[in-house]
KOLSETOR-6398 format. One record per residue (C-alpha): residue in three letters; z, x, y. Coordinates in pm, whole numbers, plus 50000, padded with zeros to 5 digits. Each point is the difference from the previous one (the first is absolute). Example, Ala and Ser with C-alpha at 12.3 -4.5 7.8 and 13.67 -1.06 7.14 Angstrom:
<nodes>
ALA507805123049550/SER499345013750344/
</nodes>
This chain:
<nodes>
MET500044998549991/LYS499095015650367/GLU502545005850259/PHE499654993150341/TRP497905025550161/LEU501204997550372/ARG502995006150183/LYS501244967350174/GLU499255016350366/GLU496514997949887/CYS499514966849841/THR499134969150211/GLY500204972349746/CYS496424993150067/ALA499924989849618/SER496315014249938/CYS501255014649712/ALA501284969549817/ASN496884982150077/ILE497865028249846/CYS502174998549689/PRO497994987649685/LYS502984995949810/ASN502044981450262/ALA502525026649925/ILE501335005450375/GLU502154976150165/LEU501155007150374/LYS503924995049984/LYS502515002050269/ASP502455030950036/ASP503634997650127/CYS498355001550356/GLY497834967549925/PHE496835021850043/VAL497254995649696/TYR499035031049774/PRO497864999749652/ASN501814996149718/ILE497925011549682/SER500304981849680/GLU499675011649635/ALA496634982250036/CYS498575028550189/VAL497065018249818/ASP500035030850217/CYS496324988450133/ASN501395014950337/LEU498034977550200/CYS503144992150194/VAL500145035550117/LYS496385000950097/VAL500194972650201/CYS503365010750168/GLU498005033550121/LYS496714978750110/ARG502164980550273/LEU500365033450170/LYS496425011049970/ILE498214965750095/LYS496705005250168/THR498844969550224/SER497454999150272/ARG502534994650328/ILE499145013450322/THR502435025550147/GLU500384981750343/PRO500404961649913/TYR498854973650244/THR502824989250158/TYR500964964350128/ALA502714982150158/VAL499494963349837/TRP501814969449985/SER498934964149835/GLU498684973550281/ASP502174975049746/LYS503244995850157/ASP501634989849660/THR498685030249844/ARG501175024950223/PHE503224989750036/LYS500694996849607/SER498495036249980/THR502025032350028/SER497775011550305/GLY496924981750107/GLY498474984349699/ALA497215022149942/PHE500595000849626/SER499764962049962/GLU496714999550176/LEU498565025449805/ALA501254987449636/ARG498354965150126/ILE496405015050027/ILE500785010049634/LEU501224967749887/LYS497234983750157/GLN497515017849773/GLY501704989049691/GLY501725031349973/TYR503815008849928/ILE502995019850186/ALA502475020749802/GLY503155001550210/ALA503945003249992/ALA501564963450005/TYR503804988549901/ASN500754988449671/ASP502454973949899/LYS503025026750071/ASN498865008150310/LEU498775037149879/VAL496595009850077/GLU496935002949754/HIS496275005450027/ILE498364968149929/LEU496264988950041/VAL499024970050211/ASN496714981850068/ASN500794971650275/GLU501654995850304/GLU503514990149846/GLY500365034949800/LEU498825017450316/SER503344984150164/ARG501855019049731/ILE498505031350045/ARG500295001750371/GLN502795019950227/SER501725032149873/LYS502834996849717/TYR502025036450066/LEU500545006749648/GLN497785013849717/SER497614977049807/GLU499664995349624/ILE496685007749930/GLY500384989349635/PHE496244999149864/ILE497964993150315/TYR497835028849947/GLN498734981149691/GLU499424968150133/VAL498265014350329/LYS497605020149766/LYS498964972449794/LEU499274975650301/LEU497895033250138/ALA498294997849651/GLU498944965850015/ASN498695007250361/LYS502564981550211/LEU501115012850352/VAL502945014149978/GLY502655013650336/PHE503225021249878/CYS502535005450239/GLY502635023549926/ALA501965032250115/PRO497695030649988/CYS501655012749689/GLN499394965749854/VAL496205002350104/ALA499875033349866/GLY501354986849697/LEU497424974149943/TYR496885022150092/ALA501435022249741/PHE500374976749730/LEU496404984650092/ASP498465036649984/LYS497584990050268/ASP499254977950298/TYR498264967149972/ASP497504985650237/ASN502304970049965/LEU503345014950031/ILE501784997550407/THR503145016250027/PHE502834999850259/ASP502505023950033/PHE502775002450278/ILE501925025950215/CYS502745000349739/ARG503805010250132/GLY501215000949629/MET500564978449699/ASN503674984050001/SER502144995349678/PRO499724965849868/LYS503965005049879/ALA500985004950427/TYR498014970050045/GLU501704979549711/SER503605009250120/TRP499154990950379/LEU498294966249878/ARG503584994549744/GLU502115004550277/LEU497874974050250/GLU500194974149695/ASN503975005449944/GLN500504999150391/ASN497844968350050/SER500794984449654/SER496104990549879/LYS497345022849869/VAL497455015750216/LEU496944977649982/ASN497645023450229/VAL500475030750227/TRP497655005550299/PHE500175037250131/LYS499015009650354/TYR500684961450114/LYS498244997750328/VAL502014976250165/ASN501285022050239/GLY496735016550019/TRP498065027249837/LYS501605032250166/LYS503394988749859/SER498974989549665/PRO500555029749810/ARG503784994150000/CYS499694961149984/THR499794982849660/LYS500314961749901/VAL501344989449670/ASP499634965349879/PHE502554985949749/GLU499724973449743/ASN502584978950153/GLY497464995250305/ASN501995023250219/SER498385031050178/ILE501235028650161/ILE498785024150252/LEU501175038349972/LYS499065021150317/GLY500855034650092/ASN502975017049825/LYS501114967149829/ASN496335001949754/LEU501855026749806/PHE497175006849776/MET497525009050265/THR502955019550166/GLY500335020449676/TYR496145004949957/LEU498935007950351/GLY502925019450087/PRO501955022749740/ASN496704997849740/LEU502654990849741/TYR497964982849717/ILE496535015050031/ARG498225013349694/PRO500625036849951/SER496405004349966/CYS499104986050334/GLY502025028250148/ASN497195022149967/CYS497164977749957/ASP496465011849867/PHE498024972050134/LYS500655004450363/GLY497275007850291/ILE496304997349960/PRO497584996949841/ARG501414967149902/TYR500364981749658/GLY499344968150112/ASP496604985050150/ILE502134982850276/THR503385016350116/LEU502164974950153/ALA503405004650206/ASP501584985350340/PHE498445016250263/TRP503475012550169/GLY499585018250338/ILE496984978550081/GLU499654995350372/PRO501984978750195/GLN497394979750151/LEU498404989849641/ASP503524992949852/ASP501064965450040/ASP502985004949772/LYS498514976649722/GLY498745029549768/THR497015023050011/SER498605012149651/MET498725037250006/VAL496765001749786/LEU498295032249869/VAL496424992949848/ASN499655030549785/SER496834992049787/VAL496784979650011/LYS501464975449790/GLY502824996250253/SER497674996450274/LYS497804974449878/LEU503234978149917/PHE501405005950339/LEU496484987850172/LEU500244964649800/ALA503684996450081/GLU499485007350385/LYS499204962450117/GLN503584996349897/LEU501645026150169/HIS500685013050332/VAL498945035349991/ILE500535029350209/LYS498425034149944/ARG502765027250008/ASP499655038549970/PHE501425015449670/GLN502315024450183/GLU501844971250132/ILE501274988849693/PHE502585030549932/GLN502774996050257/GLY500884969349852/ASN499105001549652/VAL501585034149903/CYS500234990849642/PHE496304998749963/ASP499925039649962/SER503685004449925/SER502644998149772/VAL503304981550028/LYS503255021849965/ILE501904984349674/ASN503914996250101/SER501605026049774/GLN502694974249864/SER497094977649907/GLU500605002149641/GLU503774996950035/PHE499714967650224/LEU497834984849770/GLN502115007249684/LYS503204987450242/LEU498254964049996/ASP501454996349626/GLU503154999750141/ILE500344987750373/SER497964975150214/PHE496825007650194/SER501955000450334/ARG502705019649908/ALA497665026549851/ILE498114998650339/GLN503125005250167/LYS500835027649784/TYR497005020349994/GLY497694987250306/ARG501345021050288/ILE497725024650126/SER501215031050156/ILE498245011750353/LEU498165023849842/GLU498544975949734/LYS498964976050289/ILE498135028650147/LYS498175007649721/GLN499294964249887/LYS498354995250326/PHE497265023149894/PHE499784982649661/
</nodes>
């Protein structure tokens, strides 16, 4: 039986190995910090496909341009824009694919409020994969499902973190004319264990199960949204957590307490990009172009991406920008976050104490750390 071949600091949990295995001998299992890693069973026949596909992730060759066409964008539909994390660009681009009878793969909440990748082919499905979820999604066998649709000549859009898009291409072992990929500027994948601990505490405080989580809730404006989260409960009540009371986002955006180890030295930053289109918030956009309702940054990285963007332009407000503008407000475009040295201890401590107590114990940031994190 084959032993796992990567250090934890190298594995992104992209699941390309599990998808490629012809014997279903690989299962991604959570460690005591809540991050998934390949677990190889006795069914392994040492075909080595898992190792090969893993190595391919870092050698993907795509026809991406080295200075993407850069746009500030928002949806002309007010409801779409409000319900989106930034300006609603992804929804409008995805709708073009759906209108052509295509499918979109993206991250959605499941019935346990955890996040998994699913395939959708209608507007209702699109609403499930809209918005940022801020924890690592379970890929499952979505790459296999995508490959099957591509073989049937279906148009498919795949949206994921750059490492997940690279995992898909490594699994497919080629680019398809009927595949359009979206990546995003990723700050780091959060541990589902931390998220579940936070939810459990909210449920205990509100005597009800969580029904829905809406990160970056823009009721008080887009600029304040990173630290504003709306949580709906089964009993009909809702709460809006803002600022330091939004403990999950505070622990993520401040001390970096529960980010996956591999994200501290990410191999999937910068250019050329992995996706045909890159999406993000356009932080730092000129004040006269910022109405505080959300502005998407769209980087068009390929010919396929350009064709899709042109088809969606009628539904979008589009402002051409210079590529160099993106760096000041999006340092994670080409830089990795600094993982908190107490992250592992924090996540293990959640087995003993509540999320809020753990944040209180480990969430303080020294002045030196604050200076470092200003640049990460």
